[in-house]
PDB file of N, CA, C and O in Angstrom:
ATOM      1  N   UNK A   1      93.382  60.853 -98.311  1.00  0.00           N
ATOM      2  CA  UNK A   1      95.079  61.894 -98.967  1.00  0.00           C
ATOM      3  C   UNK A   1      94.317  63.411 -98.256  1.00  0.00           C
ATOM      4  O   UNK A   1      95.251  63.997 -97.708  1.00  0.00           O
ATOM      5  N   UNK A   2      93.658  63.827 -98.161  1.00  0.00           N
ATOM      6  CA  UNK A   2      93.877  65.431 -97.739  1.00  0.00           C
ATOM      7  C   UNK A   2      92.619  65.497 -96.536  1.00  0.00           C
ATOM      8  O   UNK A   2      91.664  64.781 -96.839  1.00  0.00           O
ATOM      9  N   UNK A   3      92.452  66.343 -95.046  1.00  0.00           N
ATOM     10  CA  UNK A   3      91.659  66.584 -94.435  1.00  0.00           C
ATOM     11  C   UNK A   3      91.353  67.650 -94.164  1.00  0.00           C
ATOM     12  O   UNK A   3      92.163  68.426 -94.671  1.00  0.00           O
ATOM     13  N   UNK A   4      90.399  68.289 -93.475  1.00  0.00           N
ATOM     14  CA  UNK A   4      89.585  69.440 -93.379  1.00  0.00           C
ATOM     15  C   UNK A   4      88.662  70.338 -94.557  1.00  0.00           C
ATOM     16  O   UNK A   4      88.033  69.749 -95.436  1.00  0.00           O
ATOM     17  N   UNK A   5      88.675  71.305 -94.480  1.00  0.00           N
ATOM     18  CA  UNK A   5      87.240  71.879 -95.272  1.00  0.00           C
ATOM     19  C   UNK A   5      88.073  71.588 -96.712  1.00  0.00           C
ATOM     20  O   UNK A   5      89.250  71.892 -96.901  1.00  0.00           O
ATOM     21  N   UNK A   6      87.223  70.957 -97.633  1.00  0.00           N
ATOM     22  CA  UNK A   6      86.784  71.489 -98.688  1.00  0.00           C
ATOM     23  C   UNK A   6      87.739  69.675 -99.238  1.00  0.00           C
ATOM     24  O   UNK A   6      87.865  69.582-100.458  1.00  0.00           O
ATOM     25  N   UNK A   7      88.337  68.384 -98.369  1.00  0.00           N
ATOM     26  CA  UNK A   7      88.707  67.651 -98.433  1.00  0.00           C
ATOM     27  C   UNK A   7      89.714  66.628 -99.431  1.00  0.00           C
ATOM     28  O   UNK A   7      90.866  66.318 -99.738  1.00  0.00           O
ATOM     29  N   UNK A   8      87.518  66.276 -99.761  1.00  0.00           N
ATOM     30  CA  UNK A   8      86.633  65.429-100.199  1.00  0.00           C
ATOM     31  C   UNK A   8      87.706  66.276-102.124  1.00  0.00           C
ATOM     32  O   UNK A   8      88.481  65.825-102.968  1.00  0.00           O
ATOM     33  N   UNK A   9      86.788  68.037-101.757  1.00  0.00           N
ATOM     34  CA  UNK A   9      87.498  68.071-103.779  1.00  0.00           C
ATOM     35  C   UNK A   9      88.794  68.142-103.740  1.00  0.00           C
ATOM     36  O   UNK A   9      89.218  68.685-104.760  1.00  0.00           O
ATOM     37  N   UNK A  10      89.739  67.788-102.900  1.00  0.00           N
ATOM     38  CA  UNK A  10      91.102  68.549-102.396  1.00  0.00           C
ATOM     39  C   UNK A  10      91.697  66.635-103.329  1.00  0.00           C
ATOM     40  O   UNK A  10      92.531  66.627-104.234  1.00  0.00           O
ATOM     41  N   UNK A  11      90.858  64.999-102.667  1.00  0.00           N
ATOM     42  CA  UNK A  11      91.576  64.259-102.381  1.00  0.00           C
ATOM     43  C   UNK A  11      91.050  64.129-104.148  1.00  0.00           C
ATOM     44  O   UNK A  11      91.662  63.988-105.206  1.00  0.00           O
ATOM     45  N   UNK A  12      90.170  64.210-103.916  1.00  0.00           N
ATOM     46  CA  UNK A  12      89.907  64.221-106.051  1.00  0.00           C
ATOM     47  C   UNK A  12      90.320  64.568-106.906  1.00  0.00           C
ATOM     48  O   UNK A  12      90.452  64.007-107.994  1.00  0.00           O
ATOM     49  N   UNK A  13      90.595  65.528-106.587  1.00  0.00           N
ATOM     50  CA  UNK A  13      91.840  65.767-107.699  1.00  0.00           C
ATOM     51  C   UNK A  13      93.325  65.177-107.015  1.00  0.00           C
ATOM     52  O   UNK A  13      94.010  64.476-107.760  1.00  0.00           O
ATOM     53  N   UNK A  14      93.510  65.275-106.504  1.00  0.00           N
ATOM     54  CA  UNK A  14      94.679  64.698-106.290  1.00  0.00           C
ATOM     55  C   UNK A  14      94.866  63.075-106.940  1.00  0.00           C
ATOM     56  O   UNK A  14      95.806  62.530-107.519  1.00  0.00           O
ATOM     57  N   UNK A  15      93.876  62.739-106.651  1.00  0.00           N
ATOM     58  CA  UNK A  15      93.420  61.432-106.678  1.00  0.00           C
ATOM     59  C   UNK A  15      93.154  61.128-108.067  1.00  0.00           C
ATOM     60  O   UNK A  15      92.996  59.940-108.348  1.00  0.00           O
ATOM     61  N   UNK A  16      93.059  62.201-109.201  1.00  0.00           N
ATOM     62  CA  UNK A  16      92.872  62.239-110.359  1.00  0.00           C
ATOM     63  C   UNK A  16      94.430  62.431-111.777  1.00  0.00           C
ATOM     64  O   UNK A  16      94.732  62.186-112.945  1.00  0.00           O
ATOM     65  N   UNK A  17      95.046  63.188-110.176  1.00  0.00           N
ATOM     66  CA  UNK A  17      96.217  64.118-111.258  1.00  0.00           C
ATOM     67  C   UNK A  17      97.500  64.141-110.979  1.00  0.00           C
ATOM     68  O   UNK A  17      98.294  64.762-111.686  1.00  0.00           O
ATOM     69  N   UNK A  18      98.021  63.155-109.421  1.00  0.00           N
ATOM     70  CA  UNK A  18      99.355  62.366-109.638  1.00  0.00           C
ATOM     71  C   UNK A  18      99.557  61.091-109.770  1.00  0.00           C
ATOM     72  O   UNK A  18      99.027  60.174-109.143  1.00  0.00           O
ATOM     73  N   UNK A  19     100.980  61.014-111.290  1.00  0.00           N
ATOM     74  CA  UNK A  19     101.464  59.978-110.931  1.00  0.00           C
ATOM     75  C   UNK A  19     102.806  59.878-110.279  1.00  0.00           C
ATOM     76  O   UNK A  19     103.649  60.757-110.102  1.00  0.00           O
ATOM     77  N   UNK A  20     102.820  57.975-109.803  1.00  0.00           N
ATOM     78  CA  UNK A  20     103.230  57.317-109.073  1.00  0.00           C
ATOM     79  C   UNK A  20     105.061  58.185-109.497  1.00  0.00           C
ATOM     80  O   UNK A  20     105.783  58.416-108.527  1.00  0.00           O
ATOM     81  N   UNK A  21     105.416  58.441-110.475  1.00  0.00           N
ATOM     82  CA  UNK A  21     106.574  58.983-110.561  1.00  0.00           C
ATOM     83  C   UNK A  21     106.936  60.343-111.202  1.00  0.00           C
ATOM     84  O   UNK A  21     107.838  60.309-112.039  1.00  0.00           O
ATOM     85  N   UNK A  22     106.261  61.742-110.880  1.00  0.00           N
ATOM     86  CA  UNK A  22     106.640  62.591-111.213  1.00  0.00           C
ATOM     87  C   UNK A  22     108.070  63.007-109.918  1.00  0.00           C
ATOM     88  O   UNK A  22     108.538  62.389-108.962  1.00  0.00           O
ATOM     89  N   UNK A  23     108.294  64.051-110.410  1.00  0.00           N
ATOM     90  CA  UNK A  23     109.926  64.910-109.758  1.00  0.00           C
ATOM     91  C   UNK A  23     109.271  64.919-108.481  1.00  0.00           C
ATOM     92  O   UNK A  23     108.152  64.411-108.410  1.00  0.00           O
ATOM     93  N   UNK A  24     110.000  65.609-107.079  1.00  0.00           N
ATOM     94  CA  UNK A  24     109.525  65.636-106.304  1.00  0.00           C
ATOM     95  C   UNK A  24     108.835  67.250-106.746  1.00  0.00           C
ATOM     96  O   UNK A  24     107.625  67.390-106.564  1.00  0.00           O
ATOM     97  N   UNK A  25     109.562  68.311-107.263  1.00  0.00           N
ATOM     98  CA  UNK A  25     109.174  69.435-106.908  1.00  0.00           C
ATOM     99  C   UNK A  25     108.531  69.153-108.268  1.00  0.00           C
ATOM    100  O   UNK A  25     108.728  69.997-109.142  1.00  0.00           O
ATOM    101  N   UNK A  26     107.803  68.099-108.561  1.00  0.00           N
ATOM    102  CA  UNK A  26     106.280  68.316-109.908  1.00  0.00           C
ATOM    103  C   UNK A  26     105.549  67.853-108.182  1.00  0.00           C
ATOM    104  O   UNK A  26     104.598  68.534-107.800  1.00  0.00           O
ATOM    105  N   UNK A  27     105.846  67.196-107.654  1.00  0.00           N
ATOM    106  CA  UNK A  27     104.405  66.566-106.418  1.00  0.00           C
ATOM    107  C   UNK A  27     104.516  67.981-105.452  1.00  0.00           C
ATOM    108  O   UNK A  27     103.597  68.184-104.659  1.00  0.00           O
ATOM    109  N   UNK A  28     105.709  69.004-105.534  1.00  0.00           N
ATOM    110  CA  UNK A  28     105.515  69.972-104.934  1.00  0.00           C
ATOM    111  C   UNK A  28     104.398  70.717-105.799  1.00  0.00           C
ATOM    112  O   UNK A  28     103.372  70.050-105.668  1.00  0.00           O
ATOM    113  N   UNK A  29     104.167  71.775-106.596  1.00  0.00           N
ATOM    114  CA  UNK A  29     103.602  71.551-107.336  1.00  0.00           C
ATOM    115  C   UNK A  29     102.522  71.623-107.375  1.00  0.00           C
ATOM    116  O   UNK A  29     101.778  72.584-107.571  1.00  0.00           O
ATOM    117  N   UNK A  30     102.246  70.057-107.091  1.00  0.00           N
ATOM    118  CA  UNK A  30     101.096  69.501-106.643  1.00  0.00           C
ATOM    119  C   UNK A  30      99.808  69.248-105.864  1.00  0.00           C
ATOM    120  O   UNK A  30      98.613  69.034-106.068  1.00  0.00           O
ATOM    121  N   UNK A  31     101.004  69.435-104.495  1.00  0.00           N
ATOM    122  CA  UNK A  31     100.516  70.131-103.367  1.00  0.00           C
ATOM    123  C   UNK A  31     100.364  71.351-103.342  1.00  0.00           C
ATOM    124  O   UNK A  31      99.312  71.513-102.722  1.00  0.00           O
ATOM    125  N   UNK A  32     100.885  72.632-103.722  1.00  0.00           N
ATOM    126  CA  UNK A  32     100.502  73.787-103.633  1.00  0.00           C
ATOM    127  C   UNK A  32      99.096  74.040-104.384  1.00  0.00           C
ATOM    128  O   UNK A  32      98.242  74.794-103.918  1.00  0.00           O
ATOM    129  N   UNK A  33      98.885  73.070-106.045  1.00  0.00           N
ATOM    130  CA  UNK A  33      98.085  73.555-105.747  1.00  0.00           C
ATOM    131  C   UNK A  33      96.797  72.287-105.893  1.00  0.00           C
ATOM    132  O   UNK A  33      96.201  71.926-106.908  1.00  0.00           O
ATOM    133  N   UNK A  34      96.676  71.869-104.655  1.00  0.00           N
ATOM    134  CA  UNK A  34      95.151  71.057-104.056  1.00  0.00           C
ATOM    135  C   UNK A  34      95.337  72.074-102.504  1.00  0.00           C
ATOM    136  O   UNK A  34      94.330  72.439-101.897  1.00  0.00           O
ATOM    137  N   UNK A  35      96.638  72.404-102.059  1.00  0.00           N
ATOM    138  CA  UNK A  35      96.318  74.412-101.093  1.00  0.00           C
ATOM    139  C   UNK A  35      94.577  74.470-101.617  1.00  0.00           C
ATOM    140  O   UNK A  35      93.457  74.144-101.224  1.00  0.00           O
ATOM    141  N   UNK A  36      95.360  75.211-102.923  1.00  0.00           N
ATOM    142  CA  UNK A  36      94.755  76.837-103.174  1.00  0.00           C
ATOM    143  C   UNK A  36      93.358  75.942-104.259  1.00  0.00           C
ATOM    144  O   UNK A  36      93.050  76.205-105.422  1.00  0.00           O
ATOM    145  N   UNK A  37      92.936  75.180-103.599  1.00  0.00           N
ATOM    146  CA  UNK A  37      91.884  74.555-104.514  1.00  0.00           C
ATOM    147  C   UNK A  37      91.081  74.555-102.886  1.00  0.00           C
ATOM    148  O   UNK A  37      89.855  74.628-102.962  1.00  0.00           O
ATOM    149  N   UNK A  38      91.540  74.495-101.765  1.00  0.00           N
ATOM    150  CA  UNK A  38      90.280  74.105-100.808  1.00  0.00           C
ATOM    151  C   UNK A  38      90.603  76.282 -99.950  1.00  0.00           C
ATOM    152  O   UNK A  38      90.078  77.149 -99.251  1.00  0.00           O
ATOM    153  N   UNK A  39      91.633  76.005-100.642  1.00  0.00           N
ATOM    154  CA  UNK A  39      92.104  77.542 -99.030  1.00  0.00           C
ATOM    155  C   UNK A  39      90.836  78.661 -99.988  1.00  0.00           C
ATOM    156  O   UNK A  39      90.309  78.391-101.067  1.00  0.00           O
ATOM    157  N   UNK A  40      90.582  80.263 -98.902  1.00  0.00           N
ATOM    158  CA  UNK A  40      90.273  81.024 -99.379  1.00  0.00           C
ATOM    159  C   UNK A  40      91.113  81.773 -99.872  1.00  0.00           C
ATOM    160  O   UNK A  40      90.816  82.257-100.964  1.00  0.00           O
ATOM    161  N   UNK A  41      92.255  82.086 -99.352  1.00  0.00           N
ATOM    162  CA  UNK A  41      93.186  82.279-100.125  1.00  0.00           C
ATOM    163  C   UNK A  41      93.823  82.199-101.776  1.00  0.00           C
ATOM    164  O   UNK A  41      94.019  80.985-101.724  1.00  0.00           O
ATOM    165  N   UNK A  42      94.123  82.439-102.686  1.00  0.00           N
ATOM    166  CA  UNK A  42      94.293  82.295-103.749  1.00  0.00           C
ATOM    167  C   UNK A  42      95.488  82.110-104.206  1.00  0.00           C
ATOM    168  O   UNK A  42      96.159  81.217-104.724  1.00  0.00           O
ATOM    169  N   UNK A  43      95.586  83.277-103.851  1.00  0.00           N
ATOM    170  CA  UNK A  43      97.101  84.427-103.780  1.00  0.00           C
ATOM    171  C   UNK A  43      98.619  84.576-103.294  1.00  0.00           C
ATOM    172  O   UNK A  43      99.735  84.543-103.812  1.00  0.00           O
ATOM    173  N   UNK A  44      98.135  84.737-102.180  1.00  0.00           N
ATOM    174  CA  UNK A  44      98.762  84.102-101.790  1.00  0.00           C
ATOM    175  C   UNK A  44     100.196  83.470-101.672  1.00  0.00           C
ATOM    176  O   UNK A  44     100.768  83.319-102.751  1.00  0.00           O
ATOM    177  N   UNK A  45     100.996  83.004-100.337  1.00  0.00           N
ATOM    178  CA  UNK A  45     102.151  81.670 -99.938  1.00  0.00           C
ATOM    179  C   UNK A  45     102.041  82.184 -98.488  1.00  0.00           C
ATOM    180  O   UNK A  45     102.252  81.101 -97.942  1.00  0.00           O
ATOM    181  N   UNK A  46     101.943  82.664 -97.918  1.00  0.00           N
ATOM    182  CA  UNK A  46     101.896  82.787 -96.316  1.00  0.00           C
ATOM    183  C   UNK A  46     101.621  81.787 -95.957  1.00  0.00           C
ATOM    184  O   UNK A  46     102.485  81.168 -95.336  1.00  0.00           O
ATOM    185  N   UNK A  47     100.678  81.340 -96.113  1.00  0.00           N
ATOM    186  CA  UNK A  47      99.806  80.387 -95.536  1.00  0.00           C
ATOM    187  C   UNK A  47     100.094  79.454 -96.397  1.00  0.00           C
ATOM    188  O   UNK A  47      99.236  79.481 -97.279  1.00  0.00           O
ATOM    189  N   UNK A  48     101.128  78.371 -96.651  1.00  0.00           N
ATOM    190  CA  UNK A  48     101.510  77.055 -97.259  1.00  0.00           C
ATOM    191  C   UNK A  48     102.837  77.325 -96.157  1.00  0.00           C
ATOM    192  O   UNK A  48     103.424  78.361 -95.843  1.00  0.00           O
ATOM    193  N   UNK A  49     102.998  75.998 -95.768  1.00  0.00           N
ATOM    194  CA  UNK A  49     104.114  75.776 -95.566  1.00  0.00           C
ATOM    195  C   UNK A  49     104.653  73.630 -95.734  1.00  0.00           C
ATOM    196  O   UNK A  49     103.826  72.728 -95.867  1.00  0.00           O
ATOM    197  N   UNK A  50     106.048  73.463 -95.666  1.00  0.00           N
ATOM    198  CA  UNK A  50     106.148  72.867 -96.340  1.00  0.00           C
ATOM    199  C   UNK A  50     107.188  72.149 -96.066  1.00  0.00           C
ATOM    200  O   UNK A  50     108.118  72.955 -96.030  1.00  0.00           O
ATOM    201  N   UNK A  51     107.536  71.238 -95.877  1.00  0.00           N
ATOM    202  CA  UNK A  51     108.781  70.773 -96.135  1.00  0.00           C
ATOM    203  C   UNK A  51     108.671  69.233 -96.870  1.00  0.00           C
ATOM    204  O   UNK A  51     107.598  68.895 -97.372  1.00  0.00           O
ATOM    205  N   UNK A  52     110.561  67.784 -96.913  1.00  0.00           N
ATOM    206  CA  UNK A  52     110.504  67.565 -97.591  1.00  0.00           C
ATOM    207  C   UNK A  52     111.897  66.103 -96.730  1.00  0.00           C
ATOM    208  O   UNK A  52     112.652  66.367 -95.794  1.00  0.00           O
ATOM    209  N   UNK A  53     111.819  64.971 -97.316  1.00  0.00           N
ATOM    210  CA  UNK A  53     112.196  63.917 -96.806  1.00  0.00           C
ATOM    211  C   UNK A  53     113.301  63.811 -97.567  1.00  0.00           C
ATOM    212  O   UNK A  53     112.801  63.575 -98.667  1.00  0.00           O
ATOM    213  N   UNK A  54     114.112  63.821 -97.674  1.00  0.00           N
ATOM    214  CA  UNK A  54     115.697  64.046 -98.408  1.00  0.00           C
ATOM    215  C   UNK A  54     115.767  61.801 -98.926  1.00  0.00           C
ATOM    216  O   UNK A  54     116.044  60.873 -98.166  1.00  0.00           O
ATOM    217  N   UNK A  55     115.552  61.771 -99.781  1.00  0.00           N
ATOM    218  CA  UNK A  55     115.969  60.587-100.372  1.00  0.00           C
ATOM    219  C   UNK A  55     117.534  59.873-100.096  1.00  0.00           C
ATOM    220  O   UNK A  55     117.812  58.678-100.005  1.00  0.00           O
ATOM    221  N   UNK A  56     118.397  61.029-100.006  1.00  0.00           N
ATOM    222  CA  UNK A  56     119.554  60.722-100.233  1.00  0.00           C
ATOM    223  C   UNK A  56     120.264  60.986 -98.818  1.00  0.00           C
ATOM    224  O   UNK A  56     121.436  60.830 -98.473  1.00  0.00           O
ATOM    225  N   UNK A  57     119.320  61.366 -98.239  1.00  0.00           N
ATOM    226  CA  UNK A  57     120.189  61.560 -96.777  1.00  0.00           C
ATOM    227  C   UNK A  57     119.804  61.131 -95.669  1.00  0.00           C
ATOM    228  O   UNK A  57     120.364  60.662 -94.679  1.00  0.00           O
ATOM    229  N   UNK A  58     117.986  61.523 -96.188  1.00  0.00           N
ATOM    230  CA  UNK A  58     115.990  60.210 -94.548  1.00  0.00           C
ATOM    231  C   UNK A  58     116.734  61.792 -94.229  1.00  0.00           C
ATOM    232  O   UNK A  58     117.443  61.559 -93.250  1.00  0.00           O
ATOM    233  N   UNK A  59     116.875  63.020 -94.529  1.00  0.00           N
ATOM    234  CA  UNK A  59     116.874  64.194 -93.611  1.00  0.00           C
ATOM    235  C   UNK A  59     115.841  64.873 -93.418  1.00  0.00           C
ATOM    236  O   UNK A  59     115.693  65.295 -94.565  1.00  0.00           O
ATOM    237  N   UNK A  60     114.972  65.324 -92.818  1.00  0.00           N
ATOM    238  CA  UNK A  60     113.981  66.359 -93.111  1.00  0.00           C
ATOM    239  C   UNK A  60     113.925  68.146 -92.596  1.00  0.00           C
ATOM    240  O   UNK A  60     114.166  68.677 -91.512  1.00  0.00           O
ATOM    241  N   UNK A  61     113.519  68.674 -93.851  1.00  0.00           N
ATOM    242  CA  UNK A  61     113.988  70.412 -94.194  1.00  0.00           C
ATOM    243  C   UNK A  61     113.271  70.299 -94.602  1.00  0.00           C
ATOM    244  O   UNK A  61     112.955  69.244 -95.151  1.00  0.00           O
ATOM    245  N   UNK A  62     112.548  71.393 -94.568  1.00  0.00           N
ATOM    246  CA  UNK A  62     111.590  72.394 -94.278  1.00  0.00           C
ATOM    247  C   UNK A  62     112.397  73.985 -95.797  1.00  0.00           C
ATOM    248  O   UNK A  62     113.424  74.648 -95.943  1.00  0.00           O
ATOM    249  N   UNK A  63     110.628  73.739 -96.721  1.00  0.00           N
ATOM    250  CA  UNK A  63     111.184  74.157 -97.411  1.00  0.00           C
ATOM    251  C   UNK A  63     110.921  75.801 -97.598  1.00  0.00           C
ATOM    252  O   UNK A  63     110.010  76.543 -97.232  1.00  0.00           O
ATOM    253  N   UNK A  64     112.063  75.993 -98.288  1.00  0.00           N
ATOM    254  CA  UNK A  64     111.928  78.144 -98.692  1.00  0.00           C
ATOM    255  C   UNK A  64     110.317  78.930 -98.310  1.00  0.00           C
ATOM    256  O   UNK A  64     109.275  78.296 -98.475  1.00  0.00           O
ATOM    257  N   UNK A  65     110.319  80.339 -97.804  1.00  0.00           N
ATOM    258  CA  UNK A  65     109.517  81.148 -98.983  1.00  0.00           C
ATOM    259  C   UNK A  65     109.605  80.826 -99.930  1.00  0.00           C
ATOM    260  O   UNK A  65     108.656  80.232-100.442  1.00  0.00           O
ATOM    261  N   UNK A  66     110.866  81.068-100.692  1.00  0.00           N
ATOM    262  CA  UNK A  66     110.851  81.328-101.782  1.00  0.00           C
ATOM    263  C   UNK A  66     110.800  80.501-103.153  1.00  0.00           C
ATOM    264  O   UNK A  66     110.723  80.988-104.281  1.00  0.00           O
ATOM    265  N   UNK A  67     110.846  79.437-102.885  1.00  0.00           N
ATOM    266  CA  UNK A  67     110.810  78.420-103.210  1.00  0.00           C
ATOM    267  C   UNK A  67     108.992  77.573-102.905  1.00  0.00           C
ATOM    268  O   UNK A  67     108.419  76.736-103.603  1.00  0.00           O
ATOM    269  N   UNK A  68     108.671  78.045-101.985  1.00  0.00           N
ATOM    270  CA  UNK A  68     107.471  77.680-102.377  1.00  0.00           C
ATOM    271  C   UNK A  68     106.428  79.226-102.789  1.00  0.00           C
ATOM    272  O   UNK A  68     105.545  79.254-101.932  1.00  0.00           O
ATOM    273  N   UNK A  69     106.342  79.846-103.284  1.00  0.00           N
ATOM    274  CA  UNK A  69     106.765  80.858-104.174  1.00  0.00           C
ATOM    275  C   UNK A  69     107.037  80.044-105.882  1.00  0.00           C
ATOM    276  O   UNK A  69     106.080  79.741-106.595  1.00  0.00           O
ATOM    277  N   UNK A  70     108.300  79.832-106.237  1.00  0.00           N
ATOM    278  CA  UNK A  70     108.237  78.875-107.433  1.00  0.00           C
ATOM    279  C   UNK A  70     107.331  78.598-107.202  1.00  0.00           C
ATOM    280  O   UNK A  70     106.443  79.398-107.497  1.00  0.00           O
ATOM    281  N   UNK A  71     106.819  76.929-106.332  1.00  0.00           N
ATOM    282  CA  UNK A  71     106.032  76.238-106.801  1.00  0.00           C
ATOM    283  C   UNK A  71     104.995  76.766-107.148  1.00  0.00           C
ATOM    284  O   UNK A  71     104.530  76.647-108.282  1.00  0.00           O
ATOM    285  N   UNK A  72     104.291  77.662-105.900  1.00  0.00           N
ATOM    286  CA  UNK A  72     102.812  78.018-106.407  1.00  0.00           C
ATOM    287  C   UNK A  72     102.395  78.123-107.211  1.00  0.00           C
ATOM    288  O   UNK A  72     101.412  77.526-107.649  1.00  0.00           O
ATOM    289  N   UNK A  73     103.481  79.532-108.016  1.00  0.00           N
ATOM    290  CA  UNK A  73     103.224  80.269-109.874  1.00  0.00           C
ATOM    291  C   UNK A  73     103.378  78.795-110.781  1.00  0.00           C
ATOM    292  O   UNK A  73     102.344  78.520-111.391  1.00  0.00           O
ATOM    293  N   UNK A  74     104.841  77.525-111.010  1.00  0.00           N
ATOM    294  CA  UNK A  74     103.702  77.056-111.885  1.00  0.00           C
ATOM    295  C   UNK A  74     102.493  75.858-111.309  1.00  0.00           C
ATOM    296  O   UNK A  74     102.359  74.667-111.587  1.00  0.00           O
ATOM    297  N   UNK A  75     101.845  76.624-110.545  1.00  0.00           N
ATOM    298  CA  UNK A  75     100.550  75.717-109.508  1.00  0.00           C
ATOM    299  C   UNK A  75      99.656  76.281-110.677  1.00  0.00           C
ATOM    300  O   UNK A  75      99.265  75.650-111.659  1.00  0.00           O
ATOM    301  N   UNK A  76      99.426  77.531-110.383  1.00  0.00           N
ATOM    302  CA  UNK A  76      98.849  78.431-111.123  1.00  0.00           C
ATOM    303  C   UNK A  76      99.088  78.265-113.148  1.00  0.00           C
ATOM    304  O   UNK A  76      98.101  78.512-113.841  1.00  0.00           O
ATOM    305  N   UNK A  77     100.400  77.858-113.828  1.00  0.00           N
ATOM    306  CA  UNK A  77     100.697  78.190-114.663  1.00  0.00           C
ATOM    307  C   UNK A  77      99.885  76.523-114.790  1.00  0.00           C
ATOM    308  O   UNK A  77      99.367  76.131-115.836  1.00  0.00           O
ATOM    309  N   UNK A  78      99.910  76.019-113.987  1.00  0.00           N
ATOM    310  CA  UNK A  78      99.775  74.453-114.051  1.00  0.00           C
ATOM    311  C   UNK A  78      99.055  74.151-114.290  1.00  0.00           C
ATOM    312  O   UNK A  78      98.983  73.494-115.329  1.00  0.00           O
ATOM    313  N   UNK A  79      97.881  74.420-113.450  1.00  0.00           N
ATOM    314  CA  UNK A  79      96.165  73.916-113.154  1.00  0.00           C
ATOM    315  C   UNK A  79      95.404  75.202-113.533  1.00  0.00           C
ATOM    316  O   UNK A  79      94.183  75.259-113.683  1.00  0.00           O
ATOM    317  N   UNK A  80      95.913  75.806-113.612  1.00  0.00           N
ATOM    318  CA  UNK A  80      94.724  77.180-113.516  1.00  0.00           C
ATOM    319  C   UNK A  80      93.110  76.844-113.189  1.00  0.00           C
ATOM    320  O   UNK A  80      92.503  77.169-112.168  1.00  0.00           O
ATOM    321  N   UNK A  81      92.500  75.980-114.531  1.00  0.00           N
ATOM    322  CA  UNK A  81      90.970  75.620-113.276  1.00  0.00           C
ATOM    323  C   UNK A  81      91.033  75.272-111.558  1.00  0.00           C
ATOM    324  O   UNK A  81      90.171  75.516-110.714  1.00  0.00           O
ATOM    325  N   UNK A  82      92.285  74.659-111.394  1.00  0.00           N
ATOM    326  CA  UNK A  82      92.023  74.600-110.174  1.00  0.00           C
ATOM    327  C   UNK A  82      92.709  76.172-109.245  1.00  0.00           C
ATOM    328  O   UNK A  82      93.493  75.833-108.359  1.00  0.00           O
ATOM    329  N   UNK A  83      92.535  77.526-109.339  1.00  0.00           N
ATOM    330  CA  UNK A  83      92.359  78.301-109.456  1.00  0.00           C
ATOM    331  C   UNK A  83      91.015  78.564-108.438  1.00  0.00           C
ATOM    332  O   UNK A  83      90.695  78.527-107.250  1.00  0.00           O
ATOM    333  N   UNK A  84      90.628  78.774-109.403  1.00  0.00           N
ATOM    334  CA  UNK A  84      88.813  79.563-109.351  1.00  0.00           C
ATOM    335  C   UNK A  84      88.041  79.576-107.887  1.00  0.00           C
ATOM    336  O   UNK A  84      86.911  80.053-107.789  1.00  0.00           O
TER     337      UNK A  84
END
């Protein structure tokens, strides 16, 4: 599920936390929480890049910086223990 430094910790977190019926927004929040878990930068979002493929259109689109900031804020609220 995750690769690179801290991948075991992130994979464990995702396996424990992910539910198959979550929304795209909740999955994005979970992804950011996983990134923060292994990242040295636990505050900023400049190191986070995200894309999605919309089910309705099948088109690939980049997630805006503003959306990533929103997901990061939600990740810090929903998974505060993972931000340490």
